[in-house]
N, C-alpha and C positions, 0 to 999 in steps of 0.2 A: 287558407285556402285554396284547395282546386276545384277545377272547374274544365265545362268542356268548350274545345277549341273547334274554329271553324264557321259553316252555315248560322246565322241567326233561326233563334228559335219565337216564335210567336205566343205571345202568353195572353190570357185571360185572368183579371184579376178581380179577387171578390170579398168586402168583407162589410158587415156593421159593424159600428162604434157600439161603445157604453149609452151613448146617447139614444140609441135604438129609434130611430129617423126615420132610416133605411135603409139602402145598400148600396154602397161603392161599387162604383164597374170600372177600371183600368183594361187599357190594352197596349203592349210595347211589343217590341222585338228585342231578344237579348242575344249578346256573342260576346264571345272572349279575342280580346286582343294583344297577347302579351301579358302581361299582371295585372293589367282595367278587365273589367265586366265593361261591355256599352250597353248603356240601356236605350233604345229608342220608342221615346213615348207617340204614341198611337191615338191617344184622345184620351176622356174620360166623361162617366155621366151619374150620377143619382138618380136611383128608381126608389122611389118613397115607399114606405113598407102599407098594403092596406091598412084602414084604421084599424078595423076591427083585431087584425094581425098586433100591431104593436100595442093595443089596448090590452089586448092577452100575455104577451111578452112581458108588459110593465108589470100585469097584474100576477106576474110567478116570479117576478125577483123579490128576493129577501126583502123585509121579513114576512111578508106575505107566506102564506103555505101552498105548497105546491105540490099534487102527489103523480104517480106513474102513467095516469091514462092522458093529464093533463101536456106533461113532458111528451109523449108519444105523439100525442098532437101535433105540438106545436115543433117538434125535432121535422116532421114531415110538414107542414103548413110553411116552415121556413126553408127547406129545400127544394119547394116547389117554386117559391119567391125566386129565391140562389139561382135555380132552374134559368127562370123567365128573364132576369137578369142579366143571365152568363148569354143568353141569345139574343138578347138585342145588344152584349159586348161584339160578340162575332160578326155582328151582322152591320151594325153601326158603326164600329171603332176597327175594328178588323176588317172592313172588308168583305166577311163573307169567309174568311179560312184562318183560323191557329190549330197550335198542335195541343196544344194542353190547358186546360183550365184550373188556376189556384184557388183554395178557397178557404178564410177565416172565420168564415162563420158568425153567426152569436152568439156572442160570452153572452151566459147567462149564472155563471156561479166560479166565483174561482175560490180554493179551500185554501184558507191559509192558517194555522194553527202557528203561536209561539214564532212568530217569524218565518216558518218553513212552509213553503208551500204544497201541501199534498193530495192536491187535484185540481181541474179546472174541467167543466164543461160549454163547448160550444155547440148548438145546435145547426141545424141545415145539413141533413144528410146528403152526401157528395152524389149517392146513388141517382138520386133524381137531376141532379146537374147532368150527369154520365148520360143516361138516357133522354135528355130533351138536345143535348149539343150533339150527341155521336162523341163526344173529346173525352183522353181519358181528363181524371180531376185529381187535383194531391191535394188533402188535406189535413185535420186533423194535426195543424201543426205545431201544438204548441204544448203536447202531453208527452212528447218522448223528454222533452229539456225536463220538466215538472218528474219523470221519474230519472233523469239521472240527477236531481237534487239541486234542480234550480227550480226556478219561479214562470218559468213560459212566459215572461216579460221582461221589460219590453223587447220584443220581437224588431223591436226599431232601429234597434243596436248593430245588428248585423249591418243594413242598410246605410246606415248615420257613417258606420268606423268607416265603411266601404269611403263614400260621398265625402267624408267632412276631411281626411286626413291631409290634404295638401293644404286646406284653408287652416288647419292648426299650427303648420308651421309661422303663422305670421303670429298666432297666440292662442289662447284654450279655445276652442269652440264647442258648443252647444246647440243643440238639435232639441226642440220643444214641442210634441204633440200634444194639443189644449182640447180630449173629445169632452167625456163626462169624467174622465180621469185624466188627470196631466201627466204626462212622464216627459222626465230627460232622458240623454245621451249624450255626456259629458269628453268631448274626445281631446286629449293633450297631446301637443307635443311631440313627447313621448311617453311614456310608459302604457297602463292600459285603460283601457275604454270602459268606464260605467255605465251604465243605464238601470235607472228603477221610476217607479212612479211617485213624484212628487208630493199627492194628495187628489182632492175634489180637483176638477175642471170647471166643465160647466155641471156636475151633476147638483149639488145643491141650489144653484141657481136654477137650475129649470125646474125642478121640484115649486120654490118658492114665485115664480112667473106664474108657473100651470096654475099655482090654488090664486093669484092674487090675479091675473088676465083671463083663463082658460084657453093661453097660448100654450106652444112647446114651452120656448126661452121667454127672455127678457129680448125682442127682437131691437136693433140697434145699440143695447144697452139703456131703452130709454126711461126704464124705472132706477136703474142704477147713478145714469147722471144727475137728476132728481131729488137723487138720497143724501143721506150724508153716513157718513160710517159711526157705528154703536159700538164704541171704543171696549162694552161690558162685554157685547156679544163676541166681539171678535179674540177678545184674552179669552173669553171662556171655551169657545171653538179649538184655539191654538194651542190647549192643556192635552186637546186627543197626544198618545202616547206613538202614535204614528208618526209623526214630525219626526220627532228625537231618534226613534231605530236606525240602525245604521242599513244601507243597502250591503248584497241586493234586498229589496223589499219591494213588494206588490202590495194594488187593491184594491176593491172596484166597488160595485153599487151595494154588495152584502155587508158592508160600512157606510157608506153614506147616502142616507136614502131618509126619505121621509120622518121615521121614527127617530132619527138619529136629530138629524132639523128641531124635533119638536122638543127634546131631551135639551137639546143646547140651548131652547127658548125659554127652560119650565123658571120659574123663581126670578125672569127675567120684568122689569115692568116691558108695557107693552112696546112691541115693534113694529112699526107699520111698514108696507107693503116696498116704499120706495128705501127706506133706511135697510130694510132687509136686504136688499138687494144689492145694494152698494157696500155693505160690509160683508156680504158673501163674493163677490166681486174682491172686495180687499183681499181676503182670505186667500183666495186661489192666487191672485199677484200676492201677498208676502210670501204664501211659500212657494212659488215658483222664485220669488228672487231670493229666497234665503238660502236655497241649492245651489242659487249661479253665483252668489257671491262666495259660498265655499268654495268654490271651486276656479277662482277669479275669473269667469267667465269674462271671455271681450268681445264676442259677439255672438247671439243668440240668432238663431234662425225657427223661426214660428211654423209652424201649420195647425191643419185641423179648424173646427168651428169658429174656438174661441178668438183664433187669429181677427174675426170678422165682425167682434163684438170694443166697439169705440173704447166702451169705458171700461175694461177688461185692458187694450192694449196703453190706456190713456196711464191706470193704473201700474202696469208693471211698466210703463217710462218713468213714470214719477219714484218707485222704488228699483229702478236699475240705472238710475240716473250714466253710470260709469260705462255701463254696456252699450254695443251697439246693438238693436233691434235690427231685424229683418227677416222677411218671411219667404217658404222653400220657392217661391214665384223666382226670387230673386235668383235663384240657383238653377232655372230647370225644372221644376215638380211641382205642379201646382196644389197649393198647400189646400184644396179641397179632396184633392184622388191621390195624395201622398199614400196615406195609409194602405190603398189599392196599392199603387206603384210598388210598396214594399209589399205587400202577399203576392206578387209579380216574382220578384227580386227571390222568394221563402220558395216558390214554388220551382223556377227554375232551376235554385241549386238545387233542391230536391232530387228534380229530374236529370239532371248531371252526375246525381250522385256524390254528390259536396256537402257537409256536416253547414246550417245553415242557424244554429245558435253560435253565440260570443259569451264562451263562459266567465268572462272577469264582467260581464253584464247582469247575466240572470243568475250565475251562483253555481250553475251544474258543476258536475265532476270533468267534465270534458265536453269536447268539439261533439257533437253527437246531427248523425241524419235524420229531417224531422217531416213526419208525417204519414200517412198513407196514401197509397194511390188503387185508385178505383178506373177501373178499365172502360174503353170508351167502346164504340160501335163491334172493331174490331180488334186485333190478336194486339198483346202490349208489347210495346216496339221500344225499348229505352235505349236512348244512345251509353256506347261506351263512353265510361268514365277518365277525362285524362287526368295528368299530376300537374300542370303547370302552375304555379300560383299564384291566386288574384289578392294583389292588396288596395285597389281602387277603384272607387265606380266614378264613371263616368257617363250626364246624364246629355244623348246627343238628337239634334234634330233628326226629323225620320229622312231617310237616304234616297227613298224609291220605293215601288212597291215590289214583291215578291215575283 
């Protein structure tokens, strides 16, 4: 990769994950130092969606019907919500001063057929962000990789490959993010980096918890911890062909949804809520652990909402007895905000004229400059790209105000 050297660029990063809880916001200053990208976190926060908007987004997900009117309204409403979140990020995290906003938007559909990604849709039109903040916005960061034959995911591979390269010298290391869907980046001591979705993270657990309690999730894994894994249901769930498919691969809630869970339960003796949560938690842990064993992972660095679930972490520990489990906090990136910092890195690379995908991970035909740029209040002035090669990411403490 090549990046811009010189003074730092202050970036606001925005993303809402597949759990659709709200918008993760982060701010950071980035600069190049030789072959290293230096990222200085300025802070992160989460802005919950208004309940009516979250309900409307969930109602628009497959297999539910959704028409052009719904999508248009949701694209606008999500864009406005992202715009307000960006404004908060500028004021509360960046001290009122930022150069650019990067947005990964809200994924509502990921079109995969026969193992090939054919399209992906993220809502949250960047014009609303540019209008609200006056800043240029880098958005639509996934589509170019898909157009180049990739999956457009997991883009976390770009950050993880730079961030974990030195650690990999001590043994194969992987980064795991557990949101609605779980994804893993495998960074070997040498050779190509791999990254792909392992399967459901919280997606099926959240559905089951909402049905049982009316809450969005199994808070603190309480139901799962009281339950017992049902081997018959677990065995049936593990038959899904997605798990046996070779990477690169990606998935989403267009596969792992309520009707999918109902089909798995059909024909089995009744499964109580606690046993169902225990089984779905085990499913996530077992499928993640299988991929870690496939790559002989010595250290697994976990981020995302799943890292806060004691039942899931206990299941991972049980299924990976020879692997050291850590969180991204141990290495300078808050686990709740890691994907927002990823968005910052991707936006900065595009802003600097640098390809942001990793073909060995996404399956694209080559490196591509990602996304599109929406101008802010003034003329669009991009920095001149430089040609120094960068191979590492260093997370540093903030060194001072601009």
